[in-house]
C-alpha positions as CSV (number, residue, x, y, z in Angstrom):
1,X,0.2,0.2,-0.2
2,X,3.2,2.3,1.1
3,X,4.9,1.2,-2.2
4,X,1.6,2.5,-4.2
5,X,1.4,5.7,-2.4
6,X,5.0,6.3,-3.1
7,X,4.9,5.3,-7.0
8,X,1.5,7.7,-7.4
9,X,4.0,10.4,-6.1
10,X,6.8,10.0,-7.8
11,X,8.2,13.8,-8.8
12,X,6.0,15.5,-5.8
13,X,7.8,15.8,-2.5
14,X,6.2,13.6,-0.1
15,X,6.8,15.8,2.9
16,X,4.4,18.0,0.7
17,X,1.6,15.7,0.4
18,X,2.3,14.6,3.9
19,X,1.3,18.8,4.7
20,X,-1.7,17.9,2.5
21,X,-2.8,14.7,4.2
22,X,-2.7,16.5,7.8
23,X,-5.2,19.3,5.8
24,X,-7.3,16.8,4.6
25,X,-7.5,14.5,7.5
26,X,-8.3,18.0,9.9
27,X,-10.9,18.8,7.4
28,X,-12.7,15.8,7.3
29,X,-11.9,15.2,11.4
30,X,-13.9,18.7,11.9
31,X,-16.9,18.3,9.3
32,X,-17.5,14.7,10.4
33,X,-16.1,14.1,13.4
34,X,-13.6,11.1,12.5
35,X,-11.3,10.2,9.7
36,X,-8.1,12.2,10.6
37,X,-5.9,9.3,11.0
38,X,-7.5,7.3,8.4
39,X,-6.2,10.4,5.7
40,X,-3.2,11.4,7.6
41,X,-1.3,8.3,8.8
42,X,-0.3,6.8,5.8
43,X,1.3,9.9,4.5
44,X,3.2,10.8,8.1
45,X,4.6,7.2,8.2
46,X,6.2,7.5,4.9
47,X,8.1,10.2,5.9
48,X,8.9,9.9,9.3
49,X,8.8,5.6,9.9
50,X,6.1,3.6,11.4
51,X,7.2,4.5,14.8
52,X,7.4,7.8,15.2
53,X,4.7,8.1,12.1
54,X,2.4,6.8,14.2
55,X,3.0,8.6,17.6
56,X,2.9,12.3,15.2
57,X,-0.1,11.2,14.3
58,X,-1.5,10.4,17.5
59,X,-0.7,13.4,19.1
60,X,-2.3,15.2,15.8
61,X,-5.3,13.7,16.3
62,X,-5.3,15.0,20.0
63,X,-5.4,18.6,18.6
64,X,-7.8,17.7,15.7
65,X,-10.3,16.9,18.3
66,X,-9.5,19.2,21.1
67,X,-10.0,22.2,18.1
68,X,-13.5,21.3,17.5
69,X,-14.9,20.4,20.7
70,X,-13.6,24.4,21.5
71,X,-16.6,25.3,19.8
72,X,-18.8,22.0,20.2
73,X,-18.4,20.9,23.4
74,X,-22.2,21.7,24.3
75,X,-23.1,19.4,21.5
76,X,-21.2,16.6,22.9
77,X,-23.0,13.7,24.5
78,X,-20.6,12.2,27.4
79,X,-22.6,9.9,29.0
80,X,-23.1,7.8,24.8
81,X,-19.0,8.7,24.6
82,X,-18.6,6.8,27.9
83,X,-20.2,3.8,27.3
84,X,-18.0,3.6,24.3
85,X,-14.5,4.7,25.8
86,X,-15.4,2.1,28.8
87,X,-15.1,-1.3,27.4
88,X,-12.6,0.0,24.6
89,X,-10.1,1.3,27.2
90,X,-10.7,-1.5,29.4
91,X,-9.9,-4.2,26.2
92,X,-7.2,-2.2,24.6
93,X,-4.7,-3.7,27.1
94,X,-6.2,-7.4,27.0
95,X,-6.9,-7.4,23.1
96,X,-3.1,-6.3,22.6
97,X,-1.9,-9.3,25.3
98,X,-3.6,-11.7,23.5
99,X,-3.0,-10.8,19.3
100,X,1.0,-10.4,20.8
101,X,3.3,-12.0,18.0
102,X,0.1,-13.4,16.5
103,X,-0.2,-13.1,12.8
104,X,-3.4,-10.4,12.0
105,X,-3.0,-9.9,8.5
106,X,-6.5,-12.2,8.2
107,X,-8.0,-10.7,11.0
108,X,-7.7,-7.6,10.1
109,X,-8.8,-8.6,6.2
110,X,-11.6,-9.9,8.2
111,X,-12.4,-7.2,10.4
112,X,-12.1,-4.5,7.3
113,X,-14.8,-6.8,5.0
114,X,-17.3,-6.4,8.0
115,X,-17.0,-3.0,8.5
116,X,-17.7,-2.4,4.8
117,X,-20.8,-5.0,5.2
118,X,-21.8,-3.0,8.3
119,X,-22.0,0.0,6.3
120,X,-23.5,-1.7,3.2
121,X,-26.4,-2.6,5.7
122,X,-26.5,1.5,7.4
123,X,-26.4,2.7,3.5
124,X,-29.7,0.8,2.6
125,X,-31.3,2.2,6.0
126,X,-30.7,-1.2,8.3
127,X,-31.1,-0.1,11.6
128,X,-30.7,-2.2,15.0
129,X,-32.3,-1.0,18.4
130,X,-29.6,-3.7,19.9
131,X,-26.9,-1.8,18.5
132,X,-27.6,0.8,21.5
133,X,-27.8,-1.4,24.0
134,X,-25.2,-3.3,26.1
135,X,-24.1,-5.9,24.2
136,X,-24.2,-3.8,21.2
137,X,-21.8,-0.6,22.9
138,X,-19.4,-3.5,23.9
139,X,-19.3,-5.4,21.0
140,X,-18.2,-2.0,19.2
141,X,-15.4,-1.0,22.3
142,X,-14.1,-4.5,21.5
143,X,-13.9,-4.2,17.7
144,X,-12.5,-0.3,18.0
145,X,-10.0,-1.8,20.5
146,X,-9.3,-4.8,18.1
147,X,-9.0,-2.6,14.9
148,X,-6.9,0.2,16.8
149,X,-4.2,-2.7,17.7
150,X,-4.4,-4.5,14.9
151,X,-4.1,-2.0,11.9
152,X,-4.5,1.4,14.0
153,X,-7.7,2.2,12.5
154,X,-10.2,1.8,15.6
155,X,-12.8,4.8,14.1
156,X,-15.1,2.6,11.9
157,X,-16.9,0.6,14.3
158,X,-17.3,3.9,16.4
159,X,-18.7,5.6,13.3
160,X,-21.2,2.7,12.4
161,X,-22.8,3.0,15.8
162,X,-23.3,6.3,15.2
163,X,-25.3,5.7,12.1
164,X,-26.8,3.4,13.5
165,X,-28.1,5.3,16.2
166,X,-29.6,8.5,14.0
167,X,-27.8,11.1,16.0
168,X,-27.8,14.7,14.8
169,X,-25.1,15.3,12.7
170,X,-24.1,18.2,15.6
171,X,-24.3,15.5,18.5
172,X,-22.4,13.0,15.8
173,X,-19.6,15.4,15.4
174,X,-19.3,16.6,19.0
175,X,-19.6,12.7,20.6
176,X,-17.6,11.3,18.0
177,X,-14.4,14.0,18.9
178,X,-15.0,13.4,22.4
179,X,-14.6,9.7,22.5
180,X,-11.2,9.7,20.1
181,X,-10.0,13.1,22.2
182,X,-9.8,10.5,25.3
183,X,-8.4,7.0,22.7
184,X,-5.7,8.7,21.7
185,X,-5.0,11.0,24.6
186,X,-4.7,7.5,26.6
187,X,-2.5,5.9,23.5
188,X,-0.1,8.8,23.5
189,X,0.8,7.7,27.0
190,X,0.9,4.3,26.0
191,X,3.0,4.8,22.9
192,X,4.9,7.8,24.0
193,X,4.7,11.3,22.7
194,X,6.3,12.7,19.5
195,X,5.6,16.3,19.0
196,X,5.0,17.0,15.3
197,X,6.6,19.9,13.0
198,X,5.2,23.3,12.8
199,X,4.3,22.6,9.3
200,X,2.0,19.5,9.8
201,X,0.5,21.7,13.2
202,X,0.0,24.7,11.0
203,X,-1.8,22.8,8.0
204,X,-4.3,20.8,10.6
205,X,-5.3,24.4,12.0
206,X,-6.2,25.4,8.9
207,X,-7.6,22.3,7.7
208,X,-10.0,22.0,11.2
209,X,-10.7,25.6,10.8
210,X,-12.1,24.7,7.2
211,X,-13.8,21.7,8.4
212,X,-15.6,23.6,11.2
213,X,-17.0,26.2,8.7
214,X,-18.6,23.7,6.5
215,X,-20.0,21.2,9.3
216,X,-23.1,23.6,9.9
217,X,-23.8,23.8,6.0
218,X,-23.8,19.9,5.8
219,X,-27.4,18.5,5.4
220,X,-28.2,15.7,7.8
221,X,-27.9,13.0,4.6
222,X,-24.5,14.4,3.4
223,X,-23.3,14.8,7.2
224,X,-23.9,11.0,8.0
225,X,-22.8,9.7,4.3
226,X,-19.8,11.4,5.3
227,X,-19.5,9.3,8.5
228,X,-20.2,6.0,6.0
229,X,-17.7,7.0,3.8
230,X,-14.7,7.4,6.1
231,X,-15.8,4.0,7.5
232,X,-15.6,2.4,4.1
233,X,-11.8,3.8,3.8
234,X,-11.1,2.5,6.9
235,X,-12.6,-0.9,6.0
236,X,-10.3,-0.6,2.4
237,X,-7.2,0.2,4.1
238,X,-7.4,-2.6,6.4
239,X,-7.7,-5.0,3.9
240,X,-5.3,-3.1,1.6
241,X,-2.6,-2.9,3.6
242,X,-2.9,-6.8,4.9
243,X,-2.9,-8.2,1.2
């Protein structure tokens, strides 16, 4: 996947592409509530390497959630965010221990296929009240924890949960930002902090500001389609990155 990206970007400074990816990731995150890591991570990892790249993405992802919440925090649903965070944070170290040393490629493929199937069901109009119950919430947290450990793409299950709940777009954005803010702060504490460069921070601010201006103008259908679209990107990334 990274090799294909490199070939596609031949002749273009990779650092410039990384800065652009950060800006686009910030726009996606502030407009829909998710998507920063899905957009920015491949380019940043290509520039600074897997270890520092992931840590840099996490640090920027915290900022990508903080900035929109300075305006939209009143629209967040802390109870819903907490219901998702409890199983996600509790299960993350368990999943990491169970999968330690295991070949997770086929698990990632299966998980990506499951995300794509979920998107297809929700896009067709299917909804399940069971997903909003305790078992469904726990399953969502487990899925997010697993995907985050396997591929660093823990957002799609949370996006599917929000789409199934039929929250209004402003509630969806703010609640997802709250969830990802806490999840990424905890993950930064685990993997360590790598400070991003000023160009990346500036690009994030510009992209996030553009997304914040765009978000209130997005019709409900477009906003929900955006969440599902970002989830599709996450599912495809899991599959493509494992084959």
